[in-house]
NUPA-665174 format. One line per 5 residues: number of its first residue (from 1); their letters; for each residue x, y, z of N, C-alpha, C. Coordinates in pm, 1 decimal. Atoms other than C-alpha are relative to their C-alpha. Last residue first. Example, Ala and Ser with C-alpha at 12.3 -4.5 7.8 and 13.67 -1.06 7.14 Angstrom:
% NUPA-665174
2	SA	-82.0/-119.0/-6.0/1367.0/-106.0/714.0/-77.0/109.0/73.0 ~ 89.0/-119.0/0.0/1230.0/-450.0/780.0/90.0/120.0/0.0
END
This chain:
% NUPA-665174
245	XXXXX	6.8/-97.9/-107.8/75.9/-13564.0/2087.7/-33.8/122.1/-38.2 ~ 83.2/-117.4/33.8/53.4/-13841.5/1860.4/-42.0/82.4/96.7 ~ 98.6/-18.6/-46.6/341.0/-14107.1/1947.2/-64.5/167.1/-58.2 ~ 11.7/-119.5/-108.0/579.5/-14199.8/1701.4/-146.4/7.6/44.5 ~ 131.0/-45.4/28.3/666.4/-14530.8/1570.6/-44.9/113.8/94.4
240	XXXXX	64.5/-61.6/-55.7/1060.3/-14573.1/1513.1/-183.7/21.4/-2.2 ~ 56.4/96.4/-72.2/1174.6/-14793.6/1263.0/-90.0/23.0/121.5 ~ 20.0/132.9/86.2/1426.0/-14526.4/1151.3/-69.6/-109.3/69.8 ~ 133.7/54.3/-72.4/1400.8/-14205.2/1376.4/-51.9/-135.4/-91.0 ~ 111.7/11.3/124.7/1736.2/-14119.2/1322.6/-101.9/-61.8/54.3
235	XXXXX	-25.2/-109.1/116.2/2036.8/-13958.6/1556.6/-121.2/-46.1/-107.0 ~ 35.6/43.9/137.3/1968.1/-14169.9/1852.3/1.7/152.0/-120.2 ~ 48.4/-99.4/77.5/2170.9/-14094.7/2194.5/-60.9/-46.0/-165.9 ~ -50.2/-14.1/83.2/2172.9/-14420.9/2421.9/-50.6/126.8/-80.3 ~ 54.7/-122.7/61.7/2049.7/-14479.0/2771.0/68.1/14.1/-119.9
230	XXXXX	-84.3/-164.9/-4.5/2190.3/-14759.8/2927.1/-69.9/60.5/-111.8 ~ -147.1/13.4/67.6/1914.7/-15081.3/2921.5/49.0/145.3/8.7 ~ -44.6/-35.0/142.6/1646.7/-15038.9/3136.4/99.0/6.2/-22.3 ~ 127.6/38.8/66.3/1474.6/-15153.3/3481.2/-5.0/22.0/-130.9 ~ 80.3/-82.1/94.3/1762.6/-15190.6/3637.9/-74.4/-6.3/-56.8
225	XXXXX	98.1/-107.9/-90.4/1886.5/-15419.8/3925.4/-84.3/119.1/-122.7 ~ -74.1/-118.4/-90.5/2221.8/-15522.2/3748.8/-123.4/45.2/102.2 ~ -18.0/51.4/-108.5/2029.2/-15821.6/3653.0/107.7/38.3/98.1 ~ -137.5/44.4/73.6/1819.3/-15656.3/3428.0/31.1/-63.6/120.1 ~ -94.7/-54.2/-75.1/1434.4/-15631.7/3601.8/133.4/-57.6/-62.8
220	XXXXX	-142.1/99.8/-0.4/1157.0/-15783.3/3382.9/105.7/85.1/39.7 ~ -100.5/1.8/-6.4/845.5/-15554.3/3399.6/118.9/-85.6/39.2 ~ -66.1/-69.0/-125.3/509.6/-15680.0/3416.4/157.3/-2.9/-69.7 ~ -137.2/-55.8/9.6/266.7/-15793.8/3150.2/61.0/68.6/108.3 ~ 9.2/-161.2/48.3/-63.9/-15931.0/3311.8/148.1/43.8/-39.5
215	XXXXX	96.0/-52.5/102.0/-202.1/-16273.1/3359.6/11.1/148.2/-12.7 ~ 124.2/18.7/-125.2/27.7/-16388.5/3664.5/-89.4/74.9/-81.1 ~ -7.8/99.0/-158.2/340.5/-16331.5/3448.2/-131.3/54.7/93.7 ~ 178.4/48.9/-36.8/340.3/-16200.2/3087.3/41.9/-81.7/109.7 ~ 31.3/160.0/22.5/713.6/-16054.8/3046.3/-139.8/-57.8/46.0
210	XXXXX	124.0/8.9/-50.7/810.9/-15672.4/2947.3/3.7/-183.0/18.8 ~ 45.1/160.4/-5.2/1171.5/-15625.3/2883.9/-84.2/-14.7/63.8 ~ 61.7/114.0/-100.3/1247.9/-15266.2/2838.1/-8.8/-113.9/-55.4 ~ 95.7/138.3/30.0/1510.7/-15077.6/2606.3/-64.2/-19.7/125.7 ~ -47.1/65.5/-115.1/1622.8/-14697.0/2616.2/-73.6/-115.1/-4.5
205	XXXXX	109.7/121.2/19.0/1642.5/-14434.8/2332.2/39.7/-147.6/141.9 ~ -67.8/97.2/-35.0/1765.8/-14064.2/2301.2/-86.8/-128.2/18.9 ~ 146.9/131.1/15.1/1671.3/-13744.4/2165.4/100.0/-122.1/5.1 ~ -26.7/129.9/66.5/1860.2/-13430.5/2249.5/-88.4/-96.7/27.1 ~ -172.6/25.7/-4.2/1897.2/-13081.8/2348.4/41.5/-116.9/-54.0
200	XXXXX	-56.7/-132.9/86.8/1513.2/-12945.5/2297.5/172.3/-32.2/-63.6 ~ 7.5/-126.2/-53.6/1380.7/-13289.2/2469.1/96.4/112.5/-108.9 ~ -62.1/-108.5/83.1/1344.5/-13634.0/2346.1/-47.2/134.2/93.9 ~ 24.5/-121.7/-56.6/1269.4/-13965.3/2420.8/53.2/98.0/-18.8 ~ -52.0/-90.7/42.8/1203.9/-14305.9/2235.6/-25.4/118.9/91.7
195	XXXXX	34.0/-116.5/-26.6/1150.2/-14612.0/2425.7/77.0/116.4/-59.9 ~ -53.6/-95.7/-33.3/1220.5/-14956.2/2291.4/-31.2/117.1/25.4 ~ 44.2/-140.9/69.2/1049.6/-15242.7/2372.9/95.4/90.8/15.7 ~ -90.1/-121.4/-17.8/1132.1/-15593.5/2429.7/-60.5/114.6/-86.8 ~ -24.9/-74.5/120.0/893.0/-15865.3/2468.0/63.4/118.3/33.1
190	XXXXX	-131.7/-110.2/-16.6/837.0/-16177.8/2657.1/5.2/78.1/-88.8 ~ -63.1/-12.5/-121.3/563.3/-16466.1/2684.1/98.2/144.5/70.1 ~ 92.9/-61.6/-65.6/325.5/-16386.7/2372.8/61.8/-11.7/172.5 ~ 82.7/81.2/-1.5/622.0/-16335.7/2167.5/-69.4/16.0/125.0 ~ 113.7/28.5/-116.1/787.9/-16031.2/2096.5/-36.5/-114.5/-29.2
185	XXXXX	-19.2/116.6/-43.9/1129.5/-15845.7/2008.1/-152.5/-38.0/87.2 ~ -116.0/72.9/48.9/1230.8/-15528.1/1911.9/-30.1/-130.2/-62.6 ~ -9.1/155.9/-67.7/902.1/-15320.1/1917.3/116.8/-66.5/-38.6 ~ -40.9/81.9/50.4/989.6/-14951.3/1884.4/-31.8/-161.6/52.7 ~ -50.7/140.9/-36.8/855.6/-14664.0/2035.9/29.3/-97.1/-81.4
180	XXXXX	23.3/78.6/66.0/793.6/-14276.6/2020.5/45.3/-145.8/38.1 ~ 11.5/-27.3/128.8/837.6/-13931.8/2171.6/-68.6/-145.1/-94.4 ~ 16.6/136.8/46.4/790.0/-13948.3/2556.0/-36.0/-13.6/-151.1 ~ 117.7/85.0/25.0/854.0/-13549.5/2572.4/44.1/-185.9/8.8 ~ -22.4/82.6/99.5/1080.7/-13296.4/2698.4/-114.8/-91.0/-24.4
175	XXXXX	119.9/-14.0/137.8/988.4/-12968.8/2852.7/48.4/-118.9/-100.3 ~ -16.5/-97.8/94.2/1103.5/-13026.8/3220.6/-55.6/15.8/-143.0 ~ -40.4/35.0/181.9/959.0/-13263.5/3472.6/21.4/140.2/-65.0 ~ 124.1/-71.4/63.8/981.8/-13278.2/3838.2/92.9/13.1/-121.9 ~ -121.7/-88.7/83.1/1121.7/-13600.9/3982.6/-115.9/149.2/-66.6
170	XXXXX	9.2/13.7/157.3/881.1/-13701.1/4264.5/100.7/80.3/-70.5 ~ 57.6/-136.0/17.9/1010.7/-13723.7/4620.3/9.3/-3.0/-163.3 ~ 130.0/11.3/82.8/1052.8/-14083.0/4801.5/-50.3/158.4/-42.2 ~ 101.6/-45.7/-54.5/1430.4/-14054.4/4894.0/-146.6/-0.5/-94.8 ~ 84.1/-97.5/68.3/1602.0/-14327.9/4755.7/-93.5/76.6/44.7
165	XXXXX	-93.8/-85.3/-36.1/1785.3/-14553.2/4983.5/10.3/128.4/-59.6 ~ 3.6/-36.5/-123.0/1511.5/-14829.2/4938.9/68.1/146.2/47.3 ~ 124.3/-116.6/-9.9/1554.9/-14779.2/4571.2/-31.8/39.0/111.2 ~ -18.7/-131.0/13.9/1884.5/-14971.7/4608.7/-117.7/129.5/-32.1 ~ -92.4/-48.6/-95.9/1743.9/-15265.7/4788.7/54.6/166.8/-23.3
160	XXXXX	63.4/-23.2/-120.1/1456.4/-15312.2/4576.4/102.4/78.9/102.4 ~ 56.5/-132.0/-12.8/1649.9/-15282.0/4243.4/-74.2/76.8/118.7 ~ -84.7/-79.0/-13.9/1863.5/-15565.9/4395.1/-39.5/157.0/-49.5 ~ -78.0/-43.5/-121.5/1588.9/-15744.9/4475.7/65.7/60.3/-8.2 ~ 100.3/-97.6/-64.5/1389.1/-15695.0/4119.7/63.2/0.9/149.9
155	XXXXX	13.5/-142.0/42.3/1704.3/-15817.6/3956.8/-78.8/87.5/92.8 ~ -111.6/-102.3/-77.8/1731.4/-16141.4/4190.7/7.2/151.4/-85.3 ~ -71.6/41.9/38.3/1336.4/-16244.4/4064.3/157.8/75.6/58.2 ~ -97.7/98.3/-94.1/1025.8/-16201.9/4084.6/129.8/-20.2/-56.1 ~ -12.8/143.1/3.9/876.7/-16006.2/3766.9/101.0/-4.9/112.5
150	XXXXX	-148.4/81.4/59.4/807.9/-15622.7/3826.5/15.0/-149.8/52.9 ~ 0.5/-50.1/167.5/425.5/-15513.4/3828.9/127.8/-3.6/-23.5 ~ 125.7/48.5/109.2/271.5/-15630.9/4162.0/73.4/42.8/-116.8 ~ 75.5/136.2/-56.3/540.8/-15589.1/4408.3/-92.0/-69.2/-98.5 ~ -108.0/75.5/-21.1/732.0/-15313.0/4258.7/-40.1/-164.7/2.2
145	XXXXX	-9.5/52.2/152.7/426.0/-15121.5/4203.6/93.4/-101.2/-37.3 ~ 130.7/92.9/27.4/358.9/-15172.9/4595.8/-10.1/-39.3/-162.2 ~ -44.4/141.7/-6.0/714.9/-15071.5/4662.7/-99.2/-60.4/-56.1 ~ -108.0/65.2/71.8/710.1/-14747.4/4450.8/-13.7/-151.5/57.1 ~ 50.9/140.1/-14.6/404.6/-14634.0/4687.9/56.4/-71.1/-135.2
140	XXXXX	7.3/60.0/-125.7/596.4/-14337.0/4856.6/-81.9/-142.6/-57.0 ~ 84.6/-19.3/-101.7/686.9/-14162.0/4540.4/-14.7/-83.2/92.1 ~ -61.6/-120.9/-56.1/837.9/-14219.6/4186.2/-120.2/-29.9/114.9 ~ -117.9/37.4/-52.2/805.1/-14591.3/4024.0/57.5/131.2/102.9 ~ 104.0/-13.0/-151.1/489.8/-14538.5/3883.7/99.9/-6.5/100.5
135	XXXXX	74.2/-128.3/-9.2/627.9/-14431.8/3543.5/-64.8/11.1/128.4 ~ -118.0/-71.5/-80.2/819.5/-14754.8/3526.9/-48.4/117.6/36.5 ~ -36.9/46.6/-109.7/468.8/-14912.7/3444.0/120.5/56.6/68.7 ~ 93.3/-29.3/-118.9/347.9/-14687.1/3174.1/52.8/-25.2/150.1 ~ 31.9/-125.3/17.6/533.7/-14722.9/2862.7/-32.1/90.0/167.4
130	XXXXX	-154.3/-44.5/1.9/703.5/-15068.2/2899.0/-50.8/154.1/-21.3 ~ -49.6/56.5/-127.4/318.2/-15161.8/2970.9/140.4/80.8/35.6 ~ 39.9/-62.5/-117.1/211.1/-14974.4/2670.3/39.5/-14.3/167.2 ~ -64.1/-117.9/-11.9/425.5/-15188.7/2447.0/-45.8/147.6/71.6 ~ -149.4/24.7/-41.0/368.7/-15520.6/2560.7/36.0/169.4/10.3
125	XXXXX	-17.3/27.0/-124.2/-27.7/-15428.3/2499.9/154.8/-2.3/79.2 ~ 14.5/-165.6/-58.1/50.5/-15304.8/2163.1/24.1/-19.2/147.3 ~ -117.5/-73.2/6.8/237.7/-15683.2/2097.4/-28.7/154.7/35.9 ~ -70.9/-71.0/133.7/-72.7/-15819.2/2250.6/106.4/49.1/-5.7 ~ -73.0/112.7/4.9/-223.9/-15978.1/2595.8/47.7/11.7/-184.0
120	XXXXX	42.7/110.7/81.6/-400.5/-15655.1/2657.6/108.8/-85.3/-19.4 ~ -46.0/-42.2/166.9/-272.1/-15470.3/2931.0/-38.0/-93.9/-53.2 ~ 101.5/37.3/94.4/-451.8/-15454.4/3303.7/33.4/7.2/-147.0 ~ -44.9/109.6/32.3/-261.4/-15218.4/3526.2/-104.0/-60.3/-85.7 ~ 43.1/19.1/126.8/-261.9/-14894.7/3662.1/70.3/-121.5/-65.6
115	XXXXX	-11.0/89.8/97.2/-160.3/-14936.6/4029.4/-80.1/29.3/-137.1 ~ -32.8/-110.7/53.1/-176.4/-14633.5/4314.7/74.9/-87.4/-154.4 ~ -106.4/-109.6/-38.6/-445.6/-14707.9/4347.6/78.8/-111.0/99.2 ~ 35.1/-6.9/-157.7/-615.6/-14991.6/4175.2/117.2/74.6/74.1 ~ -96.7/-31.9/-90.4/-661.4/-14899.8/3842.7/-54.7/-30.3/139.3
110	XXXXX	44.9/-13.5/-158.6/-787.5/-15094.5/3537.4/93.8/112.3/114.7 ~ 139.1/-16.1/9.6/-766.9/-15041.8/3142.1/-87.2/-39.8/187.7 ~ 5.0/13.7/-118.4/-360.4/-14972.4/3116.3/-209.4/-11.6/6.6 ~ -41.0/2.6/-164.8/-434.5/-15092.4/2837.6/73.2/109.8/62.1 ~ -115.2/29.9/-1.0/-448.8/-15176.4/2448.4/38.0/-13.4/137.0
105	XXXXX	-23.4/135.9/66.7/-791.4/-15109.1/2390.7/125.7/-105.3/23.5 ~ 87.4/76.4/-60.4/-866.1/-14830.2/2659.3/19.4/-144.2/-75.5 ~ 86.7/65.7/130.7/-545.7/-14688.6/2564.7/-110.9/-99.4/54.7 ~ 115.8/113.1/-67.8/-356.9/-14461.1/2815.4/-68.4/-44.3/-140.8 ~ 114.7/61.2/91.4/-17.4/-14290.6/2711.4/-93.3/-77.8/75.8
100	XXXXX	-26.2/155.4/32.5/160.5/-14074.6/3023.1/-76.6/-86.7/-111.9 ~ 76.0/94.8/104.6/220.4/-13767.6/3101.9/23.1/-138.2/-31.2 ~ -74.5/62.1/113.2/420.3/-13706.9/3451.8/-110.8/-48.2/-132.6 ~ -66.3/-132.4/46.0/317.4/-13550.6/3760.7/63.6/-35.9/-126.5 ~ -149.2/-51.9/-50.1/311.5/-13871.0/3906.1/32.8/101.3/-10.8
95	XXXXX	-8.1/91.8/-106.1/70.3/-14006.2/3656.2/87.5/42.2/67.5 ~ -63.1/-43.2/-48.3/-110.9/-13708.9/3408.6/29.4/-118.7/122.3 ~ 49.3/-25.8/-147.2/-299.6/-13862.4/3170.3/125.8/47.3/57.6 ~ -93.1/-3.9/-61.8/-289.9/-13874.2/2767.4/-26.1/60.2/137.5 ~ -8.3/-143.5/-66.9/-507.4/-14031.9/2564.8/110.1/14.5/72.7
90	XXXXX	-87.1/-48.5/-90.0/-470.3/-14327.8/2295.9/-31.4/121.4/16.5 ~ 80.2/-61.3/-110.7/-794.4/-14417.5/2128.9/110.4/33.4/73.0 ~ 79.2/-118.4/49.6/-639.5/-14478.9/1750.4/-65.9/57.8/140.1 ~ 151.3/10.8/55.3/-371.3/-14707.4/1859.4/-62.7/136.4/-2.0 ~ 84.8/-1.1/-166.8/-53.3/-14602.0/1817.0/-125.0/-49.3/-41.6
85	XXXXX	46.6/-82.3/-28.3/92.5/-14711.6/1448.8/-48.5/-7.7/137.7 ~ -18.7/-81.0/112.7/227.1/-14985.4/1264.1/6.7/162.4/24.1 ~ 29.5/-131.6/36.7/212.4/-15230.4/1546.5/44.6/93.2/-98.1 ~ -96.6/-100.2/-33.3/320.9/-15586.0/1506.5/-68.3/113.3/-3.5 ~ -83.3/-15.9/99.6/6.4/-15812.6/1470.9/119.3/93.1/59.7
80	XXXXX	-128.1/27.6/-32.8/-144.3/-15985.7/1743.6/109.4/34.2/-101.8 ~ -52.2/-43.7/108.3/-505.6/-15870.5/1733.1/162.1/26.5/74.1 ~ 8.2/51.0/124.4/-707.6/-16086.0/1905.9/106.8/29.7/-94.7 ~ -135.8/79.0/28.6/-637.7/-16005.1/2274.8/14.3/-53.2/-146.4 ~ -14.0/59.9/151.8/-931.5/-15829.6/2328.8/147.9/6.1/-30.4
75	XXXXX	-26.5/-89.0/123.5/-923.9/-15733.4/2730.8/-1.2/-100.2/-106.8 ~ 13.3/61.2/111.5/-1053.3/-15838.3/3069.2/4.3/58.3/-125.7 ~ -91.3/-64.3/146.6/-926.5/-15771.3/3404.3/-44.9/-73.5/-128.7 ~ 2.8/-132.9/36.5/-1181.1/-15760.9/3706.6/72.1/17.8/-154.9 ~ 186.5/-38.9/-29.3/-1049.5/-16050.5/3875.3/1.4/121.7/-45.8
70	XXXXX	23.2/-1.1/-163.8/-652.3/-16148.8/3746.4/-173.0/49.5/-10.5 ~ -12.0/-161.9/-12.5/-652.5/-16317.1/3407.2/-14.3/38.8/166.2 ~ 177.3/-107.4/-33.7/-672.5/-16675.0/3287.2/42.0/124.7/48.2 ~ 152.1/-10.0/132.6/-417.9/-16918.5/3110.4/-73.0/115.4/60.5 ~ -61.5/37.7/185.9/-155.5/-17000.9/3407.0/-136.4/13.5/-105.8
65	XXXXX	-41.1/111.2/46.5/-364.8/-16882.4/3744.1/41.1/-21.6/-130.6 ~ 115.9/108.0/49.1/-402.4/-16520.2/3834.0/89.5/-146.2/-88.2 ~ -43.2/130.7/26.2/-189.9/-16246.5/3956.0/-127.2/-102.1/-27.1 ~ -18.4/48.2/124.8/-249.2/-15900.1/4005.5/109.0/-87.9/-47.3 ~ -163.2/41.6/31.6/-348.5/-15861.2/4337.5/16.5/-29.8/-166.9
60	XXXXX	43.1/75.1/95.5/-654.3/-15617.5/4401.2/147.4/-70.3/-22.0 ~ -154.6/22.4/58.0/-633.0/-15477.5/4732.6/13.5/-108.2/-109.9 ~ -63.8/97.2/47.5/-1007.1/-15350.0/4789.6/155.0/-48.0/-77.6 ~ -82.6/40.5/-159.4/-1110.9/-15044.0/4925.7/39.2/-140.2/-9.1 ~ 18.7/-92.8/-92.9/-1384.6/-15022.8/4594.2/67.8/-49.7/156.5
55	XXXXX	104.4/31.5/-78.2/-1314.6/-15319.4/4349.4/29.6/111.6/124.6 ~ 71.7/101.5/-70.0/-1113.5/-15176.8/4089.4/-92.8/-23.3/110.7 ~ -61.6/70.4/-160.0/-1118.8/-14891.3/3918.5/-13.3/-90.6/43.7 ~ 100.6/53.5/-100.7/-1150.6/-14827.2/3522.5/73.3/-49.0/136.2 ~ 37.7/167.9/23.8/-856.3/-14641.6/3369.5/-135.2/-42.1/113.4
50	XXXXX	-128.8/106.1/-30.9/-843.0/-14254.0/3429.1/-56.4/-144.5/-35.9 ~ 62.7/47.7/-158.7/-996.9/-13995.9/3235.8/94.8/-124.3/17.7 ~ 81.8/70.3/99.7/-749.5/-13803.8/3014.0/-71.8/-85.1/106.9 ~ 27.0/117.1/-79.2/-543.1/-13513.4/3097.0/-119.2/-91.2/-105.8 ~ 147.6/16.8/-2.5/-352.3/-13261.0/2847.5/-31.4/-116.6/126.6
45	XXXXX	71.3/-99.7/-115.0/-1.1/-13283.1/2743.9/-139.0/-33.8/30.2 ~ 154.4/-34.5/64.1/242.2/-13543.6/2538.9/-44.2/98.1/129.8 ~ 70.3/21.1/107.7/552.4/-13684.5/2732.3/-135.3/35.0/-17.5 ~ 123.4/66.8/-42.7/806.5/-13630.3/3015.0/-37.3/-29.0/-162.3 ~ 89.8/23.9/132.5/1178.3/-13562.3/3000.1/-107.0/-54.2/36.1
40	XXXXX	119.5/59.6/-52.8/1368.9/-13395.3/3265.9/-74.2/-36.0/-86.4 ~ 136.4/-63.3/38.0/1704.6/-13271.0/3150.2/-120.6/-88.9/-8.5 ~ 83.5/132.6/-50.6/2007.0/-13311.9/3388.8/-134.5/50.7/-74.4 ~ 100.4/-22.2/-96.0/2278.9/-13073.7/3283.1/-75.3/-109.3/-46.6 ~ -65.4/-21.7/-111.0/2632.0/-13085.0/3095.1/-92.3/11.4/127.2
35	XXXXX	-50.8/-139.6/-22.2/2542.0/-13030.3/2767.0/53.1/42.2/144.7 ~ -55.1/-99.2/117.0/2306.4/-13313.8/2753.5/34.4/124.1/53.2 ~ -121.4/-96.1/8.3/2297.7/-13590.0/3021.1/-10.4/66.6/-109.3 ~ -162.4/31.9/69.3/1972.2/-13786.9/3010.2/91.9/127.8/32.6 ~ -126.5/-81.4/-9.1/1682.9/-13814.1/3217.9/74.0/-25.8/-75.8
30	XXXXX	-128.1/48.6/83.1/1340.4/-14016.2/3179.2/69.2/116.4/44.6 ~ -62.1/-64.5/131.9/1076.7/-13918.4/3418.1/99.3/-66.3/-11.6 ~ 87.8/-116.0/49.2/874.6/-14058.7/3670.5/35.8/34.9/-108.4 ~ 41.2/-30.7/171.6/1142.4/-14314.5/3659.6/-178.4/17.3/-10.9 ~ 139.1/-93.9/43.4/1229.3/-14255.6/3966.3/-19.2/28.1/-100.0
25	XXXXX	46.8/-12.7/-147.4/1478.6/-14568.6/4105.6/-91.7/125.4/-24.0 ~ 58.2/98.9/-41.8/1572.6/-14667.8/3727.6/-73.2/38.2/148.6 ~ 89.5/34.2/102.4/1658.4/-14340.6/3583.1/-94.2/-93.7/37.4 ~ 112.9/-50.8/7.8/1822.5/-14220.0/3886.1/-115.0/-29.2/-111.9 ~ 78.1/44.0/-87.7/2038.8/-14544.2/3894.9/-124.6/117.8/5.2
20	XXXXX	88.2/141.0/17.0/2152.3/-14475.2/3564.0/-71.5/-59.0/85.3 ~ 101.2/-32.9/104.2/2253.2/-14073.6/3641.0/-105.7/-160.9/-13.0 ~ -22.2/9.1/122.4/2466.1/-14168.1/3937.5/-141.3/8.6/-89.5 ~ -37.6/-108.5/50.3/2365.6/-14007.8/4266.2/27.0/-13.5/-176.6 ~ 124.1/-101.3/27.7/2226.3/-14287.4/4404.6/-6.1/114.2/-51.5
15	XXXXX	106.7/63.7/92.1/2493.9/-14523.9/4298.6/-86.7/98.0/-1.1 ~ 58.2/65.9/-71.2/2791.5/-14300.9/4481.9/-133.3/-80.6/-110.4 ~ 143.5/-87.7/-98.8/2934.8/-14065.9/4243.3/-47.0/-143.8/60.5 ~ -54.9/6.3/-112.5/3264.2/-14206.3/4016.2/-87.2/18.7/120.5 ~ -23.9/113.3/-65.8/3077.1/-14314.0/3743.7/61.4/-38.6/145.9
10	XXXXX	144.0/43.6/-46.2/2899.9/-13960.3/3719.9/31.6/-155.0/49.9 ~ 37.6/-65.2/-174.9/3244.7/-13819.9/3686.6/-119.8/-60.3/50.3 ~ -56.3/60.3/-84.5/3275.9/-14054.1/3359.1/24.6/45.4/139.0 ~ 28.5/156.4/-13.8/2970.4/-13975.7/3225.6/126.0/-37.4/91.5 ~ 138.1/-18.7/-36.8/2999.1/-13569.2/3254.7/10.7/-146.1/23.8
5	XXXXX	-39.6/-8.3/-136.7/3368.9/-13600.6/3111.6/-123.2/-23.6/108.7 ~ -40.1/-156.4/-30.5/3288.5/-13760.8/2837.4/18.1/3.9/118.1 ~ -140.0/0.7/-53.7/3067.8/-14070.9/2741.6/37.2/140.2/5.6 ~ -44.8/-110.4/41.0/2686.3/-14104.7/2664.3/106.5/-9.9/80.1 ~ -6.8/-96.1/-137.1/2599.2/-14475.8/2739.3/34.5/187.6/-100.6
END
């Protein structure tokens, strides 16, 4: 975590005003404290075609029996190699006002408003889930996203209790970007992804855990109710795979 006067002052604020909570509760943007100000971080530029829509007017349940996928979801899961570069088919799209990466091969390949889902059951699919799912947490549809794309458990319950007290207003973006990623650990059941974020003032990283649950990757909340680990400054790029934006 960043330390110093700003950090100590933040720890004395109510939880909904603390930077760590704001990151989890309204993760349309990643924010870091730099130079005493809050810098909103986005990623990439441009728009892309949306993922395929689910059945019109239907509520698609992102849940399936063990060993199967939810209705309408099919991906090529043959590549189980650790990624060394982003997929060649990555495009960037606006999600709740924030640019996010999409991939026809790694996911998300389905959209059931407000949820983008159906990630490949691969290391790269886990990376995409860690980049896309948290950025759906802003606005008045966050509860549907949590219900469908955060693993059930005490951490999720705490997140819901805290998030319910935060106004449903989108985060305004500044001049930063979602810069890269690092796959720290992977198995077909669980993965840990480090996300690199950057602005003109600072670059930093935070980790997400995603779990394979109900036939898709979902965020696994920490016991504290946070969706990610504390943000830490990054001085070098060793090990990171950079997005091509």
